[in-house]
BALOBA-1460 file (C-alpha; in Angstrom, 3 decimals):
// residues 84
<rec num="1" residu="m" x="43.944" y="9.082" z="89.267"/>
<rec num="2" residu="s" x="46.043" y="6.301" z="91.625"/>
<rec num="3" residu="i" x="49.551" y="5.326" z="89.777"/>
<rec num="4" residu="r" x="51.162" y="1.786" z="90.801"/>
<rec num="5" residu="v" x="54.701" y="0.893" z="90.065"/>
<rec num="6" residu="l" x="54.375" y="-2.803" z="88.383"/>
<rec num="7" residu="d" x="57.948" y="-3.349" z="88.211"/>
<rec num="8" residu="t" x="61.396" y="-1.557" z="89.052"/>
<rec num="9" residu="r" x="64.759" y="-2.686" z="87.657"/>
<rec num="10" residu="e" x="67.848" y="-0.230" z="87.876"/>
<rec num="11" residu="t" x="66.735" y="3.218" z="87.591"/>
<rec num="12" residu="y" x="63.282" y="2.474" z="85.334"/>
<rec num="13" residu="r" x="59.532" y="2.120" z="86.798"/>
<rec num="14" residu="l" x="56.733" y="0.186" z="84.915"/>
<rec num="15" residu="i" x="53.897" y="1.915" z="85.618"/>
<rec num="16" residu="t" x="50.121" y="1.759" z="85.300"/>
<rec num="17" residu="d" x="46.955" y="4.137" z="85.993"/>
<rec num="18" residu="g" x="45.329" y="0.932" z="86.626"/>
<rec num="19" residu="a" x="42.283" y="1.902" z="84.002"/>
<rec num="20" residu="g" x="44.252" y="0.438" z="81.428"/>
<rec num="21" residu="h" x="47.303" y="2.777" z="80.350"/>
<rec num="22" residu="f" x="51.014" y="1.282" z="80.999"/>
<rec num="23" residu="a" x="54.002" y="4.007" z="80.752"/>
<rec num="24" residu="v" x="57.702" y="3.704" z="81.866"/>
<rec num="25" residu="v" x="59.182" y="6.246" z="83.422"/>
<rec num="26" residu="e" x="63.416" y="6.405" z="84.342"/>
<rec num="27" residu="v" x="64.235" y="7.960" z="87.652"/>
<rec num="28" residu="r" x="66.817" y="10.406" z="88.264"/>
<rec num="29" residu="c" x="67.832" y="12.823" z="90.876"/>
<rec num="30" residu="n" x="64.799" y="12.587" z="92.303"/>
<rec num="31" residu="h" x="62.747" y="13.583" z="89.523"/>
<rec num="32" residu="v" x="61.250" y="10.963" z="86.519"/>
<rec num="33" residu="y" x="61.097" y="11.448" z="82.993"/>
<rec num="34" residu="s" x="59.035" y="9.529" z="80.650"/>
<rec num="35" residu="l" x="61.079" y="7.329" z="78.801"/>
<rec num="36" residu="c" x="59.082" y="5.794" z="76.145"/>
<rec num="37" residu="g" x="57.207" y="8.566" z="74.148"/>
<rec num="38" residu="h" x="57.581" y="11.481" z="71.888"/>
<rec num="39" residu="a" x="58.044" y="14.118" z="75.446"/>
<rec num="40" residu="r" x="60.878" y="13.923" z="77.547"/>
<rec num="41" residu="a" x="58.893" y="15.725" z="80.208"/>
<rec num="42" residu="g" x="60.527" y="16.028" z="83.794"/>
<rec num="43" residu="a" x="58.504" y="15.996" z="87.094"/>
<rec num="44" residu="p" x="59.140" y="15.432" z="90.572"/>
<rec num="45" residu="d" x="58.927" y="11.672" z="92.122"/>
<rec num="46" residu="s" x="55.750" y="11.224" z="93.136"/>
<rec num="47" residu="e" x="52.557" y="9.490" z="92.835"/>
<rec num="48" residu="q" x="51.349" y="12.664" z="90.616"/>
<rec num="49" residu="g" x="54.762" y="13.677" z="88.685"/>
<rec num="50" residu="m" x="54.792" y="10.551" z="87.775"/>
<rec num="51" residu="a" x="51.064" y="11.127" z="86.131"/>
<rec num="52" residu="e" x="52.176" y="14.014" z="84.926"/>
<rec num="53" residu="v" x="54.984" y="12.688" z="82.466"/>
<rec num="54" residu="a" x="53.229" y="9.499" z="81.210"/>
<rec num="55" residu="a" x="50.159" y="11.690" z="79.918"/>
<rec num="56" residu="a" x="52.557" y="14.209" z="78.475"/>
<rec num="57" residu="s" x="54.198" y="11.822" z="76.794"/>
<rec num="58" residu="g" x="51.214" y="9.699" z="76.278"/>
<rec num="59" residu="w" x="49.880" y="6.391" z="78.005"/>
<rec num="60" residu="s" x="50.984" y="3.114" z="76.514"/>
<rec num="61" residu="s" x="49.253" y="-0.651" z="76.357"/>
<rec num="62" residu="e" x="50.757" y="-3.061" z="78.630"/>
<rec num="63" residu="a" x="53.110" y="-4.703" z="75.158"/>
<rec num="64" residu="a" x="54.119" y="-1.559" z="74.563"/>
<rec num="65" residu="a" x="55.430" y="-0.401" z="77.776"/>
<rec num="66" residu="r" x="56.871" y="-4.052" z="78.979"/>
<rec num="67" residu="r" x="58.951" y="-3.893" z="75.515"/>
<rec num="68" residu="c" x="59.936" y="-0.623" z="76.191"/>
<rec num="69" residu="f" x="60.740" y="-1.132" z="79.984"/>
<rec num="70" residu="d" x="62.695" y="-4.519" z="78.617"/>
<rec num="71" residu="a" x="64.827" y="-2.431" z="76.036"/>
<rec num="72" residu="a" x="65.779" y="0.150" z="78.493"/>
<rec num="73" residu="v" x="66.975" y="-2.539" z="81.237"/>
<rec num="74" residu="r" x="68.765" y="-4.468" z="78.314"/>
<rec num="75" residu="g" x="70.481" y="-0.864" z="77.089"/>
<rec num="76" residu="e" x="71.686" y="-0.118" z="80.644"/>
<rec num="77" residu="e" x="73.170" y="-3.769" z="81.463"/>
<rec num="78" residu="y" x="74.907" y="-3.284" z="78.589"/>
<rec num="79" residu="f" x="75.999" y="0.595" z="79.246"/>
<rec num="80" residu="k" x="77.226" y="-0.555" z="82.366"/>
<rec num="81" residu="q" x="79.617" y="-3.526" z="81.506"/>
<rec num="82" residu="m" x="80.344" y="-1.242" z="78.434"/>
<rec num="83" residu="l" x="81.918" y="1.107" z="80.868"/>
<rec num="84" residu="w" x="83.899" y="-1.737" z="83.796"/>
């Protein structure tokens, strides 16, 4: 499986496996975590790690993953403004 990063903003990545599956992962301390799914599994920040966490929480459609990605980025911006 080949994972491709479609977009990166803040600590978030919108990824695809090239077979019509999409997911959003968050990168923290050299690990990736599934953002939009039931499981919050973590794995090393690598192509294999991104594939593992996406599979553990379930891949999404492109539209659902993009909504999740946009919401995460908006939320990050909101929290940055609140802290400063």
